[in-house]
Structures are given as structure tokens and as C-alpha cells.
C-alpha positions in Angstrom: 18.8 10.1 -20.0 15.9 8.2 -18.7 15.8 4.4 -19.3 12.7 3.0 -21.1 11.6 -0.4 -19.8 9.9 -2.9 -22.2 8.1 -6.1 -21.3 11.1 -8.1 -22.5 13.3 -6.2 -19.9 11.4 -7.5 -16.9 9.9 -10.8 -15.6 6.8 -11.2 -13.4 8.1 -14.6 -12.2 9.3 -13.4 -8.8 5.7 -12.5 -8.0 3.8 -14.9 -10.1 2.7 -17.0 -7.1 2.1 -14.1 -4.8 -1.2 -12.6 -3.9 -1.4 -8.8 -4.4 -3.9 -7.1 -2.1 -4.9 -3.8 -3.8 -6.2 -1.6 -1.0 -8.8 0.8 -2.5 -10.6 0.9 -5.8 -10.9 4.5 -6.9 -9.2 5.8 -10.0 -5.8 4.3 -9.1 -6.9 1.1 -7.5 -9.4 0.2 -10.4 -6.7 0.8 -13.1 -3.9 -0.9 -11.2 -5.8 -3.9 -10.0 -7.1 -4.5 -13.5 -3.7 -4.1 -15.0 -2.1 -6.5 -12.5 -5.0 -9.1 -13.1 -4.7 -8.7 -16.9 -1.0 -9.4 -16.5 -1.8 -12.8 -15.1 -1.2 -12.0 -11.4 -3.4 -12.9 -8.5 -5.1 -9.9 -7.2 -7.7 -9.3 -4.3 -9.2 -6.0 -3.5 -9.5 -4.7 0.1 -12.3 -2.1 0.6 -14.3 -0.6 3.5 -17.3 -2.7 3.8 -20.3 -1.0 2.1 -18.0 1.0 -0.1 -19.6 2.3 -3.3 -16.9 0.7 -5.3 -17.3 -2.8 -3.7 -19.8 -3.9 -6.4 -17.7 -2.5 -9.2 -14.7 -4.3 -8.1 -16.7 -7.5 -7.9 -18.2 -6.9 -11.3 -14.8 -6.4 -12.7 -14.0 -10.0 -11.6 -12.1 -9.3 -8.3 -12.3 -11.1 -5.1 -13.3 -8.3 -2.7 -12.9 -8.2 1.1 -12.3 -5.9 4.0 -9.0 -4.1 4.1 -8.0 -6.1 7.2 -8.8 -9.5 5.5 -7.0 -8.5 2.3 -4.0 -7.5 4.3 -4.0 -10.9 6.0 -4.3 -12.8 2.7 -2.0 -10.7 0.6 1.7 -11.2 0.2 2.1 -7.8 -1.3 -0.2 -5.0 0.1 -0.5 -2.1 -2.2 -2.0 1.1 -0.8 -4.2 3.1 -3.1 -6.5 4.9 -0.8 -6.6 8.7 -0.4 -3.6 10.1 1.5 -5.8 11.8 4.1 -7.1 8.5 5.4 -4.1 6.3 5.0 -2.7 6.9 8.5 -6.0 5.9 10.1 -6.5 2.9 7.9 -2.9 1.7 8.5 -3.4 2.1 12.2 -6.8 0.4 12.4 -6.7 -2.2 9.7 -3.3 -2.7 7.9 -0.7 -2.5 10.6 -2.2 -5.0 13.0 -2.6 -7.5 10.1 0.9 -7.3 8.6 3.3 -10.1 9.4 6.8 -11.0 8.6 7.6 -11.5 4.9 4.8 -9.3 3.5 5.7 -6.3 1.3 3.9 -3.0 1.8 3.9 -0.7 -1.2 2.5 2.7 -2.3 2.1 4.3 -5.6 3.5 7.6 -4.6 5.9 8.8 -1.8 3.6 11.4 -0.3 1.7 8.8 1.4 4.8 7.3 3.0 5.9 10.6 4.4 2.6 11.3 5.9 2.5 7.8 7.4 6.0 8.0 8.8 5.2 11.4 10.4 2.0 10.0 12.0 3.9 7.0 13.4 6.8 9.1 14.7 4.4 11.5 16.4 2.8 8.7 18.4 6.1 6.9 19.1 5.2 4.0 16.9 8.0 4.2 14.4 9.9 1.6 16.2 7.4 -0.9 14.9 8.6 -0.2 11.4 11.5 -2.6 12.0 9.0 -5.5 12.2 7.8 -4.8 8.8 9.2 -3.9 5.5 10.2 -0.2 6.2 13.6 -1.0 7.6 15.3 -0.6 4.2 14.4 3.0 3.5 17.1 4.7 1.7 19.0 7.7 3.1 17.3 10.3 0.9 13.9 8.9 2.0 14.9 9.3 5.6 16.1 12.8 5.0 12.8 13.6 3.4 11.0 12.1 6.3 12.9 14.4 8.7 11.8 17.4 6.6 8.2 16.2 6.6 8.2 15.8 10.4 9.4 19.3 10.7 6.6 20.7 8.5 4.0 18.6 10.2 5.1 19.1 13.7 2.1 19.5 16.0 -0.4 18.6 13.3 -2.9 15.9 14.3 -4.2 13.7 11.5 
């Protein structure tokens, strides 16, 4: 039977003093950034400069900046951009700006599998040990292997 979590079952104290960088402000980013902000957490939004959602995020009361800058400033970097651009954005703007102690999170696992496949194809997966990826559970690594087999030879 699934467990139902209620507000009284959890505490936001461990992340109360952390800055959460929400990367993307589409359907998911808008909802999650505002939910986090409404819960009393410190949220910044990272977007492509000139993005059509830049002004919307600002008018919703968020501090908005480039993805690279948000990654540098965030303690928790939460990825909410479309799967098909995540590998490129990670390579160009997120990865180079991650540092020890930061948490990298995604709202769904499909993005992780695509990212891991992309990194592996380029021999960059060793870099994962420098970030928060080293604690992937065995079942995730098995899925990663399956994903690599499916995507073998696909450039993205």
C-alpha cells in the first residue's frame, strides 16, 4: 500500500537556508517555483536570456537570471527544462558551474537517463563523481545501461 505524506510528516528545515535554482519556467517550472516560494523557501529562476517566460517569472516575484548564474548561486539546482535540450544545457551552462556540495535534481527520471547516456557517449561520465551523481542506486544504473543500449549511436 502506498504511503500518504502529510505536512506534519516532513520538515523543510534541512533546506530552509538553501537557495533553490529552478531551471526553466514552463508548466512544471512555474508551478514548482511558486509552490517552493509559497512554502517559504528561497527560490531563484534560471532561464535562457530573452526567454518568453523571463518577464512572467519576474512578475510572479522571482529573481531571474541566466541558467549559468542560477547554477552558480543555487545550493539545489532543479532541472525543469524540456528533455530534448537538457543534455546541451547541462554541457554548456549547468555542468561547468556545479561545485562540490550542490545538489542536482530532476522532476522525472527520463531526463537523468538521457543525460547519463549523453555523458557516457562522450566519455564524460567520469565527471559524475565530482558532483552528486555518485550515489545512484543499482536499479538506476541498470536502467542507465538499458538506455545506453537503446540510444547507442544516437547523437543528441
